[in-house]
C-alpha positions in Angstrom: 145.2 -24.9 217.3 142.0 -23.1 216.3 138.7 -23.9 217.9 137.2 -24.3 214.4 139.6 -27.1 213.6 139.0 -28.8 216.9 135.3 -28.6 216.3 135.7 -30.2 212.8 137.8 -33.0 214.4 135.1 -33.6 216.9 132.5 -33.5 214.1 134.5 -36.2 212.2 134.8 -38.3 215.4 131.0 -38.0 216.1 130.2 -39.0 212.5 132.4 -42.1 212.8 130.7 -43.0 216.0 127.3 -42.6 214.3 128.4 -45.6 212.2 129.5 -47.6 215.2 133.3 -47.0 214.6 135.4 -48.6 217.3 137.8 -46.8 219.6 137.4 -43.3 218.1 140.4 -41.1 219.1 141.3 -37.5 218.3 145.0 -36.6 218.4 146.2 -33.0 218.5 149.3 -33.3 216.4 149.6 -29.6 215.5 152.7 -29.0 217.7 154.4 -32.1 216.4 153.9 -32.0 212.7 153.2 -29.8 209.7 151.0 -32.5 208.1 147.8 -31.5 210.0 146.5 -30.2 213.3 144.4 -33.2 214.1 144.2 -36.9 213.4 140.9 -38.7 213.9 141.6 -42.4 214.2 138.9 -45.1 214.3 138.3 -48.6 213.2 135.6 -50.8 211.6 135.1 -54.6 211.7 134.5 -55.2 208.0 135.2 -53.7 204.6 131.6 -52.6 204.4 131.7 -50.9 207.8 134.9 -49.1 207.0 133.5 -47.8 203.8 130.2 -46.7 205.5 132.2 -44.9 208.2 134.4 -43.1 205.6 131.4 -42.1 203.5 129.5 -40.8 206.5 132.4 -38.8 207.8 132.9 -37.3 204.3 129.2 -36.4 204.0 129.1 -34.7 207.5 132.3 -32.8 207.1 131.3 -31.5 203.6 127.9 -30.5 205.0 129.8 -28.2 207.5 132.0 -26.7 204.8 135.1 -28.9 205.0 136.8 -29.5 201.7 138.0 -33.0 201.0 141.6 -32.6 199.6 142.5 -36.3 199.3 140.9 -39.7 199.7 142.9 -42.9 199.7 142.1 -46.6 200.2 138.3 -46.5 200.0 137.9 -49.3 197.5 140.2 -51.7 199.4 138.9 -50.4 202.7 141.7 -51.7 204.9 142.9 -48.2 205.8 140.9 -45.2 204.4 142.5 -41.8 204.7 140.3 -38.7 204.3 142.4 -35.5 204.1 140.5 -32.3 205.0 143.6 -30.2 205.3 144.1 -29.5 209.0 142.0 -32.5 210.0 143.0 -36.0 208.6 140.7 -38.9 209.3 142.1 -42.5 209.4 139.5 -45.3 209.2 141.1 -48.7 209.7 140.1 -52.3 209.6 141.0 -53.5 213.1 143.9 -55.6 212.0 145.5 -52.7 210.2 145.0 -50.4 213.1 146.8 -52.9 215.4 149.6 -53.3 212.8 150.3 -49.6 212.2 149.6 -48.3 215.7 149.3 -44.6 214.8 148.4 -43.8 218.4 151.7 -45.2 219.5 153.6 -43.5 216.7 152.1 -40.2 217.7 152.2 -41.0 221.4 153.4 -37.5 222.3 150.3 -35.9 220.9 147.6 -34.8 223.3 144.4 -36.8 223.0 141.3 -34.6 222.6 138.7 -37.2 223.2 138.2 -40.9 223.0 135.1 -43.1 222.9 134.5 -46.8 222.5 
């Protein structure tokens, strides 16, 4: 996968961490799926935090030229999906993250980085 996409995925992960997102993970799914090259997965403890994380990620990505192609779930803020094409960001409430277990579902994908 391109270094530029990996850099954008790391930018999204860093932006999520700026807002104290929990357990930020980057999965390189490019060899496993045509959906995207990278998933950035993180979680927040409240509706307000999930929205703040999603908003900050969007702002930072757009500042660096990424184009938001789709946004789902922001109002309810249980699972917010930000689609930047080759980089898709998933911001979960902790309960939803445990329920859907995307990291397990995409368990064959190499993990680029992880922070707590």
